[in-house]
PyMOL Python script that loads the backbone (N, CA, C, O; Angstrom):
from pymol import cmd

cmd.read_pdbstr("""\
ATOM      1  N   MET A   1       5.192 -26.924  20.563  1.00  0.00           N
ATOM      2  CA  MET A   1       6.589 -28.246  19.934  1.00  0.00           C
ATOM      3  C   MET A   1       6.965 -27.142  18.845  1.00  0.00           C
ATOM      4  O   MET A   1       6.138 -26.575  18.131  1.00  0.00           O
ATOM      5  N   TYR A   2       8.136 -26.959  18.831  1.00  0.00           N
ATOM      6  CA  TYR A   2       8.954 -26.040  17.678  1.00  0.00           C
ATOM      7  C   TYR A   2       9.531 -27.068  16.495  1.00  0.00           C
ATOM      8  O   TYR A   2      10.182 -28.087  16.726  1.00  0.00           O
ATOM      9  N   HIS A   3       9.154 -26.583  15.202  1.00  0.00           N
ATOM     10  CA  HIS A   3       9.645 -27.502  14.339  1.00  0.00           C
ATOM     11  C   HIS A   3      10.611 -26.354  13.185  1.00  0.00           C
ATOM     12  O   HIS A   3      10.328 -25.157  13.170  1.00  0.00           O
ATOM     13  N   ASP A   4      11.187 -26.647  12.722  1.00  0.00           N
ATOM     14  CA  ASP A   4      12.287 -25.600  11.580  1.00  0.00           C
ATOM     15  C   ASP A   4      11.265 -25.952  10.347  1.00  0.00           C
ATOM     16  O   ASP A   4      10.512 -26.923  10.270  1.00  0.00           O
ATOM     17  N   ARG A   5      11.491 -24.667   9.205  1.00  0.00           N
ATOM     18  CA  ARG A   5      10.751 -25.091   8.844  1.00  0.00           C
ATOM     19  C   ARG A   5      11.281 -25.495   7.223  1.00  0.00           C
ATOM     20  O   ARG A   5      10.862 -26.026   6.195  1.00  0.00           O
ATOM     21  N   VAL A   6      12.649 -24.764   7.859  1.00  0.00           N
ATOM     22  CA  VAL A   6      14.000 -24.964   6.027  1.00  0.00           C
ATOM     23  C   VAL A   6      14.456 -26.218   6.648  1.00  0.00           C
ATOM     24  O   VAL A   6      14.531 -26.511   7.841  1.00  0.00           O
ATOM     25  N   LYS A   7      14.700 -26.792   5.759  1.00  0.00           N
ATOM     26  CA  LYS A   7      15.198 -28.179   5.775  1.00  0.00           C
ATOM     27  C   LYS A   7      17.056 -28.071   6.123  1.00  0.00           C
ATOM     28  O   LYS A   7      17.830 -27.359   5.483  1.00  0.00           O
ATOM     29  N   ARG A   8      17.325 -28.711   6.945  1.00  0.00           N
ATOM     30  CA  ARG A   8      19.021 -28.722   7.418  1.00  0.00           C
ATOM     31  C   ARG A   8      19.700 -29.329   6.256  1.00  0.00           C
ATOM     32  O   ARG A   8      20.711 -28.840   5.751  1.00  0.00           O
ATOM     33  N   GLN A   9      19.030 -30.579   5.778  1.00  0.00           N
ATOM     34  CA  GLN A   9      19.616 -32.142   5.065  1.00  0.00           C
ATOM     35  C   GLN A   9      19.205 -30.807   3.411  1.00  0.00           C
ATOM     36  O   GLN A   9      18.217 -30.137   3.110  1.00  0.00           O
ATOM     37  N   PRO A  10      20.522 -31.004   2.805  1.00  0.00           N
ATOM     38  CA  PRO A  10      20.209 -30.547   1.114  1.00  0.00           C
ATOM     39  C   PRO A  10      19.088 -31.803   0.268  1.00  0.00           C
ATOM     40  O   PRO A  10      19.350 -32.990   0.075  1.00  0.00           O
ATOM     41  N   VAL A  11      18.137 -31.238  -0.020  1.00  0.00           N
ATOM     42  CA  VAL A  11      17.710 -32.759  -0.720  1.00  0.00           C
ATOM     43  C   VAL A  11      17.449 -32.393  -2.143  1.00  0.00           C
ATOM     44  O   VAL A  11      17.751 -31.233  -2.420  1.00  0.00           O
ATOM     45  N   GLU A  12      16.896 -33.208  -3.227  1.00  0.00           N
ATOM     46  CA  GLU A  12      16.663 -32.549  -4.199  1.00  0.00           C
ATOM     47  C   GLU A  12      15.309 -32.249  -4.930  1.00  0.00           C
ATOM     48  O   GLU A  12      15.038 -32.138  -6.125  1.00  0.00           O
ATOM     49  N   ARG A  13      14.628 -32.165  -3.899  1.00  0.00           N
ATOM     50  CA  ARG A  13      13.301 -31.602  -4.167  1.00  0.00           C
ATOM     51  C   ARG A  13      12.907 -30.861  -2.393  1.00  0.00           C
ATOM     52  O   ARG A  13      13.026 -31.497  -1.346  1.00  0.00           O
ATOM     53  N   THR A  14      12.566 -29.801  -2.477  1.00  0.00           N
ATOM     54  CA  THR A  14      11.962 -29.448  -1.144  1.00  0.00           C
ATOM     55  C   THR A  14      10.605 -28.524  -1.466  1.00  0.00           C
ATOM     56  O   THR A  14      10.816 -27.672  -2.329  1.00  0.00           O
ATOM     57  N   LEU A  15       9.439 -28.544  -0.997  1.00  0.00           N
ATOM     58  CA  LEU A  15       8.243 -27.893  -1.155  1.00  0.00           C
ATOM     59  C   LEU A  15       8.141 -27.124   0.214  1.00  0.00           C
ATOM     60  O   LEU A  15       8.693 -27.662   1.174  1.00  0.00           O
ATOM     61  N   TYR A  16       7.652 -26.214   0.364  1.00  0.00           N
ATOM     62  CA  TYR A  16       7.575 -24.986   1.256  1.00  0.00           C
ATOM     63  C   TYR A  16       5.997 -24.577   1.384  1.00  0.00           C
ATOM     64  O   TYR A  16       5.575 -24.013   0.374  1.00  0.00           O
ATOM     65  N   PRO A  17       5.171 -24.731   2.297  1.00  0.00           N
ATOM     66  CA  PRO A  17       4.122 -24.147   2.317  1.00  0.00           C
ATOM     67  C   PRO A  17       3.798 -23.000   2.692  1.00  0.00           C
ATOM     68  O   PRO A  17       4.362 -22.695   3.743  1.00  0.00           O
ATOM     69  N   ILE A  18       3.020 -22.098   2.218  1.00  0.00           N
ATOM     70  CA  ILE A  18       3.292 -20.360   2.465  1.00  0.00           C
ATOM     71  C   ILE A  18       2.070 -20.210   2.891  1.00  0.00           C
ATOM     72  O   ILE A  18       1.280 -21.028   2.419  1.00  0.00           O
ATOM     73  N   THR A  19       1.548 -19.285   3.778  1.00  0.00           N
ATOM     74  CA  THR A  19      -0.078 -18.715   4.413  1.00  0.00           C
ATOM     75  C   THR A  19       0.457 -17.437   4.574  1.00  0.00           C
ATOM     76  O   THR A  19       1.633 -17.074   4.576  1.00  0.00           O
ATOM     77  N   ASN A  20      -0.825 -16.659   4.742  1.00  0.00           N
ATOM     78  CA  ASN A  20      -0.708 -15.515   5.198  1.00  0.00           C
ATOM     79  C   ASN A  20      -2.336 -14.671   5.209  1.00  0.00           C
ATOM     80  O   ASN A  20      -2.961 -14.570   4.154  1.00  0.00           O
ATOM     81  N   ARG A  21      -2.811 -14.188   6.338  1.00  0.00           N
ATOM     82  CA  ARG A  21      -3.761 -14.381   7.137  1.00  0.00           C
ATOM     83  C   ARG A  21      -4.230 -12.558   7.129  1.00  0.00           C
ATOM     84  O   ARG A  21      -3.303 -11.981   7.697  1.00  0.00           O
ATOM     85  N   ILE A  22      -5.048 -11.775   6.799  1.00  0.00           N
ATOM     86  CA  ILE A  22      -5.235 -10.303   7.250  1.00  0.00           C
ATOM     87  C   ILE A  22      -5.736 -10.417   8.952  1.00  0.00           C
ATOM     88  O   ILE A  22      -6.683 -11.118   9.308  1.00  0.00           O
ATOM     89  N   THR A  23      -5.196  -9.881   9.554  1.00  0.00           N
ATOM     90  CA  THR A  23      -5.297  -9.624  10.952  1.00  0.00           C
ATOM     91  C   THR A  23      -6.887  -8.661  10.965  1.00  0.00           C
ATOM     92  O   THR A  23      -7.140  -8.095   9.902  1.00  0.00           O
ATOM     93  N   GLY A  24      -7.803  -8.505  12.000  1.00  0.00           N
ATOM     94  CA  GLY A  24      -8.564  -7.736  12.653  1.00  0.00           C
ATOM     95  C   GLY A  24      -9.660  -7.897  11.786  1.00  0.00           C
ATOM     96  O   GLY A  24     -10.641  -7.229  12.114  1.00  0.00           O
ATOM     97  N   GLY A  25      -9.818  -8.793  10.474  1.00  0.00           N
ATOM     98  CA  GLY A  25     -10.983  -8.936   9.428  1.00  0.00           C
ATOM     99  C   GLY A  25     -11.416  -7.520   9.069  1.00  0.00           C
ATOM    100  O   GLY A  25     -12.573  -7.170   8.840  1.00  0.00           O
ATOM    101  N   SER A  26     -10.138  -6.624   9.049  1.00  0.00           N
ATOM    102  CA  SER A  26     -10.568  -5.333   8.968  1.00  0.00           C
ATOM    103  C   SER A  26     -10.485  -4.974   7.136  1.00  0.00           C
ATOM    104  O   SER A  26     -10.993  -3.958   6.662  1.00  0.00           O
ATOM    105  N   MET A  27      -9.940  -5.750   6.515  1.00  0.00           N
ATOM    106  CA  MET A  27     -10.588  -5.867   4.957  1.00  0.00           C
ATOM    107  C   MET A  27     -10.085  -7.179   4.485  1.00  0.00           C
ATOM    108  O   MET A  27      -9.099  -7.765   4.932  1.00  0.00           O
ATOM    109  N   THR A  28     -10.895  -7.588   3.504  1.00  0.00           N
ATOM    110  CA  THR A  28     -10.945  -8.815   3.167  1.00  0.00           C
ATOM    111  C   THR A  28     -10.498  -8.549   1.383  1.00  0.00           C
ATOM    112  O   THR A  28     -10.838  -7.545   0.758  1.00  0.00           O
ATOM    113  N   PHE A  29      -9.702  -9.668   0.819  1.00  0.00           N
ATOM    114  CA  PHE A  29      -9.317  -9.813  -0.784  1.00  0.00           C
ATOM    115  C   PHE A  29     -10.774  -9.504  -1.581  1.00  0.00           C
ATOM    116  O   PHE A  29     -11.744 -10.239  -1.396  1.00  0.00           O
ATOM    117  N   GLY A  30     -10.813  -8.622  -2.268  1.00  0.00           N
ATOM    118  CA  GLY A  30     -11.945  -8.585  -3.307  1.00  0.00           C
ATOM    119  C   GLY A  30     -11.191  -9.321  -4.932  1.00  0.00           C
ATOM    120  O   GLY A  30     -10.030  -9.688  -5.117  1.00  0.00           O
ATOM    121  N   ASP A  31     -12.445  -9.330  -5.959  1.00  0.00           N
ATOM    122  CA  ASP A  31     -11.317  -9.821  -7.346  1.00  0.00           C
ATOM    123  C   ASP A  31     -10.449  -8.838  -7.289  1.00  0.00           C
ATOM    124  O   ASP A  31      -9.418  -9.280  -6.782  1.00  0.00           O
ATOM    125  N   GLN A  32     -10.324  -7.469  -7.616  1.00  0.00           N
ATOM    126  CA  GLN A  32      -9.345  -6.767  -8.261  1.00  0.00           C
ATOM    127  C   GLN A  32      -7.800  -6.989  -6.996  1.00  0.00           C
ATOM    128  O   GLN A  32      -6.682  -6.583  -7.311  1.00  0.00           O
ATOM    129  N   GLU A  33      -8.058  -7.624  -5.747  1.00  0.00           N
ATOM    130  CA  GLU A  33      -6.631  -7.349  -4.727  1.00  0.00           C
ATOM    131  C   GLU A  33      -6.277  -8.896  -4.859  1.00  0.00           C
ATOM    132  O   GLU A  33      -5.119  -9.312  -4.857  1.00  0.00           O
ATOM    133  N   LYS A  34      -7.546  -9.799  -4.990  1.00  0.00           N
ATOM    134  CA  LYS A  34      -7.208 -11.202  -5.629  1.00  0.00           C
ATOM    135  C   LYS A  34      -6.137 -11.445  -6.950  1.00  0.00           C
ATOM    136  O   LYS A  34      -5.188 -12.228  -6.967  1.00  0.00           O
ATOM    137  N   GLN A  35      -6.556 -10.591  -7.974  1.00  0.00           N
ATOM    138  CA  GLN A  35      -6.121 -10.677  -9.428  1.00  0.00           C
ATOM    139  C   GLN A  35      -4.779  -9.673  -9.240  1.00  0.00           C
ATOM    140  O   GLN A  35      -3.827 -10.139  -9.866  1.00  0.00           O
ATOM    141  N   ARG A  36      -4.479  -8.517  -8.597  1.00  0.00           N
ATOM    142  CA  ARG A  36      -3.147  -8.715  -8.003  1.00  0.00           C
ATOM    143  C   ARG A  36      -1.766  -9.242  -7.373  1.00  0.00           C
ATOM    144  O   ARG A  36      -0.579  -9.067  -7.649  1.00  0.00           O
ATOM    145  N   LEU A  37      -2.547 -10.047  -6.295  1.00  0.00           N
ATOM    146  CA  LEU A  37      -1.804 -10.817  -5.598  1.00  0.00           C
ATOM    147  C   LEU A  37      -1.377 -11.962  -6.747  1.00  0.00           C
ATOM    148  O   LEU A  37      -0.274 -12.500  -6.652  1.00  0.00           O
ATOM    149  N   ARG A  38      -1.898 -12.162  -7.365  1.00  0.00           N
ATOM    150  CA  ARG A  38      -1.784 -13.322  -7.775  1.00  0.00           C
ATOM    151  C   ARG A  38      -0.630 -12.821  -9.161  1.00  0.00           C
ATOM    152  O   ARG A  38       0.434 -13.320  -9.526  1.00  0.00           O
ATOM    153  N   ARG A  39      -1.236 -11.904  -9.555  1.00  0.00           N
ATOM    154  CA  ARG A  39       0.079 -11.098 -10.678  1.00  0.00           C
ATOM    155  C   ARG A  39       1.577 -11.150  -9.711  1.00  0.00           C
ATOM    156  O   ARG A  39       2.658 -11.681  -9.968  1.00  0.00           O
ATOM    157  N   LEU A  40       1.338 -10.741  -9.090  1.00  0.00           N
ATOM    158  CA  LEU A  40       2.572 -10.509  -7.762  1.00  0.00           C
ATOM    159  C   LEU A  40       3.370 -11.722  -7.498  1.00  0.00           C
ATOM    160  O   LEU A  40       4.598 -11.780  -7.552  1.00  0.00           O
ATOM    161  N   MET A  41       2.655 -12.578  -7.241  1.00  0.00           N
ATOM    162  CA  MET A  41       3.159 -14.386  -7.074  1.00  0.00           C
ATOM    163  C   MET A  41       3.631 -14.925  -8.244  1.00  0.00           C
ATOM    164  O   MET A  41       4.253 -15.983  -8.150  1.00  0.00           O
ATOM    165  N   PHE A  42       3.439 -14.322  -9.572  1.00  0.00           N
ATOM    166  CA  PHE A  42       3.848 -15.165 -10.742  1.00  0.00           C
ATOM    167  C   PHE A  42       5.285 -14.214 -11.376  1.00  0.00           C
ATOM    168  O   PHE A  42       6.250 -14.617 -12.025  1.00  0.00           O
ATOM    169  N   GLU A  43       5.033 -13.185 -11.008  1.00  0.00           N
ATOM    170  CA  GLU A  43       6.355 -11.887 -11.561  1.00  0.00           C
ATOM    171  C   GLU A  43       7.401 -12.335 -10.528  1.00  0.00           C
ATOM    172  O   GLU A  43       8.607 -12.275 -10.764  1.00  0.00           O
ATOM    173  N   GLY A  44       6.851 -12.818  -9.296  1.00  0.00           N
ATOM    174  CA  GLY A  44       8.057 -12.957  -8.381  1.00  0.00           C
ATOM    175  C   GLY A  44       8.599 -14.610  -8.510  1.00  0.00           C
ATOM    176  O   GLY A  44       9.686 -15.065  -8.152  1.00  0.00           O
ATOM    177  N   GLU A  45       7.665 -15.185  -9.026  1.00  0.00           N
ATOM    178  CA  GLU A  45       8.094 -16.686  -9.577  1.00  0.00           C
ATOM    179  C   GLU A  45       9.274 -16.522 -10.380  1.00  0.00           C
ATOM    180  O   GLU A  45      10.258 -17.232 -10.171  1.00  0.00           O
ATOM    181  N   LYS A  46       9.257 -15.386 -11.548  1.00  0.00           N
ATOM    182  CA  LYS A  46      10.062 -15.089 -12.593  1.00  0.00           C
ATOM    183  C   LYS A  46      11.304 -14.525 -12.117  1.00  0.00           C
ATOM    184  O   LYS A  46      12.377 -14.961 -12.535  1.00  0.00           O
ATOM    185  N   ARG A  47      11.227 -13.400 -11.104  1.00  0.00           N
ATOM    186  CA  ARG A  47      12.274 -12.739 -10.743  1.00  0.00           C
ATOM    187  C   ARG A  47      13.227 -13.259  -9.404  1.00  0.00           C
ATOM    188  O   ARG A  47      14.386 -12.939  -9.140  1.00  0.00           O
ATOM    189  N   CYS A  48      12.186 -14.292  -8.570  1.00  0.00           N
ATOM    190  CA  CYS A  48      13.089 -14.894  -7.489  1.00  0.00           C
ATOM    191  C   CYS A  48      13.511 -16.127  -8.034  1.00  0.00           C
ATOM    192  O   CYS A  48      14.476 -16.559  -7.404  1.00  0.00           O
ATOM    193  N   GLY A  49      13.239 -16.691  -8.751  1.00  0.00           N
ATOM    194  CA  GLY A  49      13.089 -18.400  -9.030  1.00  0.00           C
ATOM    195  C   GLY A  49      12.875 -19.519  -8.467  1.00  0.00           C
ATOM    196  O   GLY A  49      13.291 -20.665  -8.638  1.00  0.00           O
ATOM    197  N   TYR A  50      11.978 -18.891  -7.586  1.00  0.00           N
ATOM    198  CA  TYR A  50      10.648 -20.126  -7.040  1.00  0.00           C
ATOM    199  C   TYR A  50       9.729 -20.522  -7.786  1.00  0.00           C
ATOM    200  O   TYR A  50       9.339 -19.626  -8.535  1.00  0.00           O
ATOM    201  N   GLU A  51       9.087 -21.711  -7.937  1.00  0.00           N
ATOM    202  CA  GLU A  51       8.102 -22.265  -8.596  1.00  0.00           C
ATOM    203  C   GLU A  51       6.792 -22.226  -7.763  1.00  0.00           C
ATOM    204  O   GLU A  51       6.891 -22.497  -6.566  1.00  0.00           O
ATOM    205  N   ILE A  52       5.742 -21.959  -8.205  1.00  0.00           N
ATOM    206  CA  ILE A  52       4.656 -22.244  -7.543  1.00  0.00           C
ATOM    207  C   ILE A  52       3.770 -23.469  -8.025  1.00  0.00           C
ATOM    208  O   ILE A  52       2.939 -23.354  -8.927  1.00  0.00           O
ATOM    209  N   TRP A  53       4.009 -24.599  -7.377  1.00  0.00           N
ATOM    210  CA  TRP A  53       3.471 -25.476  -7.503  1.00  0.00           C
ATOM    211  C   TRP A  53       1.612 -25.417  -7.393  1.00  0.00           C
ATOM    212  O   TRP A  53       0.947 -26.004  -8.246  1.00  0.00           O
ATOM    213  N   ASP A  54       1.058 -24.778  -6.448  1.00  0.00           N
ATOM    214  CA  ASP A  54      -0.558 -24.795  -6.187  1.00  0.00           C
ATOM    215  C   ASP A  54      -0.628 -23.492  -5.444  1.00  0.00           C
ATOM    216  O   ASP A  54       0.241 -23.076  -4.677  1.00  0.00           O
ATOM    217  N   TYR A  55      -1.656 -22.946  -5.727  1.00  0.00           N
ATOM    218  CA  TYR A  55      -2.333 -21.951  -4.138  1.00  0.00           C
ATOM    219  C   TYR A  55      -3.184 -21.600  -4.378  1.00  0.00           C
ATOM    220  O   TYR A  55      -3.545 -22.160  -5.413  1.00  0.00           O
ATOM    221  N   VAL A  56      -4.101 -20.698  -3.947  1.00  0.00           N
ATOM    222  CA  VAL A  56      -5.436 -20.659  -3.363  1.00  0.00           C
ATOM    223  C   VAL A  56      -5.756 -19.558  -2.682  1.00  0.00           C
ATOM    224  O   VAL A  56      -5.223 -19.487  -1.575  1.00  0.00           O
ATOM    225  N   ILE A  57      -6.554 -18.551  -3.030  1.00  0.00           N
ATOM    226  CA  ILE A  57      -6.632 -16.885  -2.499  1.00  0.00           C
ATOM    227  C   ILE A  57      -7.982 -16.794  -2.163  1.00  0.00           C
ATOM    228  O   ILE A  57      -8.830 -16.390  -2.959  1.00  0.00           O
ATOM    229  N   MET A  58      -8.340 -17.326  -0.458  1.00  0.00           N
ATOM    230  CA  MET A  58      -9.574 -16.570  -0.191  1.00  0.00           C
ATOM    231  C   MET A  58     -10.016 -15.207   0.080  1.00  0.00           C
ATOM    232  O   MET A  58      -9.564 -14.259  -0.563  1.00  0.00           O
ATOM    233  N   GLY A  59     -11.168 -15.024   1.310  1.00  0.00           N
ATOM    234  CA  GLY A  59     -11.246 -13.945   0.658  1.00  0.00           C
ATOM    235  C   GLY A  59     -10.353 -12.795   2.287  1.00  0.00           C
ATOM    236  O   GLY A  59     -10.377 -11.569   2.394  1.00  0.00           O
ATOM    237  N   ASN A  60      -9.772 -13.698   3.148  1.00  0.00           N
ATOM    238  CA  ASN A  60      -9.116 -13.180   4.041  1.00  0.00           C
ATOM    239  C   ASN A  60      -7.624 -14.112   4.468  1.00  0.00           C
ATOM    240  O   ASN A  60      -7.081 -14.397   5.535  1.00  0.00           O
ATOM    241  N   HIS A  61      -7.351 -14.368   3.124  1.00  0.00           N
ATOM    242  CA  HIS A  61      -6.041 -15.204   3.569  1.00  0.00           C
ATOM    243  C   HIS A  61      -5.447 -16.067   1.982  1.00  0.00           C
ATOM    244  O   HIS A  61      -6.087 -16.152   0.934  1.00  0.00           O
ATOM    245  N   TYR A  62      -4.264 -16.535   2.221  1.00  0.00           N
ATOM    246  CA  TYR A  62      -3.762 -17.740   1.291  1.00  0.00           C
ATOM    247  C   TYR A  62      -2.744 -18.808   1.272  1.00  0.00           C
ATOM    248  O   TYR A  62      -1.868 -18.908   2.131  1.00  0.00           O
ATOM    249  N   HIS A  63      -2.854 -19.417   0.502  1.00  0.00           N
ATOM    250  CA  HIS A  63      -2.253 -20.876   1.051  1.00  0.00           C
ATOM    251  C   HIS A  63      -1.015 -20.715  -0.491  1.00  0.00           C
ATOM    252  O   HIS A  63      -1.385 -20.181  -1.536  1.00  0.00           O
ATOM    253  N   ALA A  64      -0.071 -21.096  -0.364  1.00  0.00           N
ATOM    254  CA  ALA A  64       0.881 -21.565  -1.652  1.00  0.00           C
ATOM    255  C   ALA A  64       1.677 -22.720  -1.403  1.00  0.00           C
ATOM    256  O   ALA A  64       2.104 -22.976  -0.277  1.00  0.00           O
ATOM    257  N   LEU A  65       1.911 -23.477  -2.471  1.00  0.00           N
ATOM    258  CA  LEU A  65       2.800 -24.596  -2.160  1.00  0.00           C
ATOM    259  C   LEU A  65       3.669 -24.170  -3.484  1.00  0.00           C
ATOM    260  O   LEU A  65       3.286 -23.940  -4.631  1.00  0.00           O
ATOM    261  N   ILE A  66       5.167 -24.147  -2.820  1.00  0.00           N
ATOM    262  CA  ILE A  66       6.402 -23.602  -3.516  1.00  0.00           C
ATOM    263  C   ILE A  66       7.454 -24.382  -3.601  1.00  0.00           C
ATOM    264  O   ILE A  66       7.467 -25.202  -2.683  1.00  0.00           O
ATOM    265  N   TYR A  67       8.518 -24.483  -4.468  1.00  0.00           N
ATOM    266  CA  TYR A  67       9.467 -24.933  -4.890  1.00  0.00           C
ATOM    267  C   TYR A  67      10.543 -23.838  -4.769  1.00  0.00           C
ATOM    268  O   TYR A  67      10.451 -22.769  -5.373  1.00  0.00           O
ATOM    269  N   ILE A  68      11.392 -24.104  -4.097  1.00  0.00           N
ATOM    270  CA  ILE A  68      12.826 -23.678  -4.226  1.00  0.00           C
ATOM    271  C   ILE A  68      14.059 -24.216  -4.885  1.00  0.00           C
ATOM    272  O   ILE A  68      14.633 -24.924  -4.058  1.00  0.00           O
ATOM    273  N   PRO A  69      14.742 -24.184  -6.070  1.00  0.00           N
ATOM    274  CA  PRO A  69      15.661 -24.824  -6.407  1.00  0.00           C
ATOM    275  C   PRO A  69      16.761 -24.581  -5.976  1.00  0.00           C
ATOM    276  O   PRO A  69      16.866 -23.395  -5.664  1.00  0.00           O
ATOM    277  N   LYS A  70      18.216 -25.546  -5.706  1.00  0.00           N
ATOM    278  CA  LYS A  70      19.137 -25.014  -5.568  1.00  0.00           C
ATOM    279  C   LYS A  70      19.458 -24.304  -5.737  1.00  0.00           C
ATOM    280  O   LYS A  70      18.928 -23.943  -6.787  1.00  0.00           O
ATOM    281  N   ALA A  71      20.737 -22.950  -5.131  1.00  0.00           N
ATOM    282  CA  ALA A  71      21.322 -22.068  -5.730  1.00  0.00           C
ATOM    283  C   ALA A  71      22.406 -22.597  -6.589  1.00  0.00           C
ATOM    284  O   ALA A  71      23.014 -21.645  -7.078  1.00  0.00           O
ATOM    285  N   ASP A  72      22.892 -23.740  -6.969  1.00  0.00           N
ATOM    286  CA  ASP A  72      24.204 -24.054  -7.782  1.00  0.00           C
ATOM    287  C   ASP A  72      23.314 -24.395  -9.022  1.00  0.00           C
ATOM    288  O   ASP A  72      23.877 -24.498 -10.112  1.00  0.00           O
ATOM    289  N   VAL A  73      22.125 -24.555  -8.940  1.00  0.00           N
ATOM    290  CA  VAL A  73      21.413 -24.716 -10.249  1.00  0.00           C
ATOM    291  C   VAL A  73      21.149 -23.240 -11.352  1.00  0.00           C
ATOM    292  O   VAL A  73      20.686 -23.214 -12.492  1.00  0.00           O
ATOM    293  N   MET A  74      21.524 -22.393 -10.699  1.00  0.00           N
ATOM    294  CA  MET A  74      21.287 -21.370 -11.775  1.00  0.00           C
ATOM    295  C   MET A  74      23.085 -20.834 -12.244  1.00  0.00           C
ATOM    296  O   MET A  74      24.154 -21.109 -11.698  1.00  0.00           O
ATOM    297  N   SER A  75      22.829 -20.145 -13.243  1.00  0.00           N
ATOM    298  CA  SER A  75      24.163 -19.654 -13.727  1.00  0.00           C
ATOM    299  C   SER A  75      24.480 -18.363 -12.980  1.00  0.00           C
ATOM    300  O   SER A  75      23.718 -17.723 -12.256  1.00  0.00           O
ATOM    301  N   ARG A  76      25.651 -18.120 -13.269  1.00  0.00           N
ATOM    302  CA  ARG A  76      26.372 -16.595 -12.741  1.00  0.00           C
ATOM    303  C   ARG A  76      25.517 -15.438 -12.829  1.00  0.00           C
ATOM    304  O   ARG A  76      25.160 -14.550 -12.054  1.00  0.00           O
ATOM    305  N   ALA A  77      25.240 -15.845 -14.422  1.00  0.00           N
ATOM    306  CA  ALA A  77      24.290 -14.504 -15.015  1.00  0.00           C
ATOM    307  C   ALA A  77      22.902 -14.649 -14.426  1.00  0.00           C
ATOM    308  O   ALA A  77      22.149 -13.951 -13.748  1.00  0.00           O
ATOM    309  N   GLU A  78      22.886 -15.755 -14.928  1.00  0.00           N
ATOM    310  CA  GLU A  78      21.053 -15.626 -14.113  1.00  0.00           C
ATOM    311  C   GLU A  78      20.955 -15.141 -12.335  1.00  0.00           C
ATOM    312  O   GLU A  78      20.177 -14.304 -11.878  1.00  0.00           O
ATOM    313  N   VAL A  79      21.731 -15.746 -11.751  1.00  0.00           N
ATOM    314  CA  VAL A  79      21.733 -14.987 -10.452  1.00  0.00           C
ATOM    315  C   VAL A  79      21.885 -13.503 -10.268  1.00  0.00           C
ATOM    316  O   VAL A  79      21.093 -12.935  -9.516  1.00  0.00           O
ATOM    317  N   LEU A  80      22.989 -12.701 -10.985  1.00  0.00           N
ATOM    318  CA  LEU A  80      23.231 -11.742 -10.974  1.00  0.00           C
ATOM    319  C   LEU A  80      21.995 -10.980 -11.742  1.00  0.00           C
ATOM    320  O   LEU A  80      21.527  -9.997 -11.166  1.00  0.00           O
ATOM    321  N   TRP A  81      21.571 -11.275 -12.703  1.00  0.00           N
ATOM    322  CA  TRP A  81      19.910 -10.937 -13.399  1.00  0.00           C
ATOM    323  C   TRP A  81      18.810 -11.034 -12.212  1.00  0.00           C
ATOM    324  O   TRP A  81      18.311  -9.935 -11.971  1.00  0.00           O
ATOM    325  N   ARG A  82      18.365 -11.996 -11.491  1.00  0.00           N
ATOM    326  CA  ARG A  82      17.729 -11.741 -10.494  1.00  0.00           C
ATOM    327  C   ARG A  82      18.403 -10.747  -9.658  1.00  0.00           C
ATOM    328  O   ARG A  82      17.760  -9.718  -9.449  1.00  0.00           O
ATOM    329  N   TRP A  83      19.371 -10.828  -9.226  1.00  0.00           N
ATOM    330  CA  TRP A  83      19.791  -9.628  -8.036  1.00  0.00           C
ATOM    331  C   TRP A  83      19.491  -8.318  -8.499  1.00  0.00           C
ATOM    332  O   TRP A  83      19.723  -7.343  -7.785  1.00  0.00           O
TER     333      TRP A  83
END
""", "prot")
cmd.dss("prot")
cmd.show_as("cartoon", "prot")
cmd.util.cbc("prot")
cmd.orient("prot")
């Protein structure tokens, strides 16, 4: 059964579950890769405007729970800076 992941009705707060997995088992996240992924996630949080509420990074996949604020919350200057 198909379910939309993006809510069609505007709501005050919507959290999105994100997950990604390495295919084929050819590579796993070591300590350095986990640190790099963590740094990229939080750099993206500052730059793209989402908020990371929770996350876990395991050997071959990760999960994150993020919040994306409504676009009208940001000022024009902030939108241009992020762009």
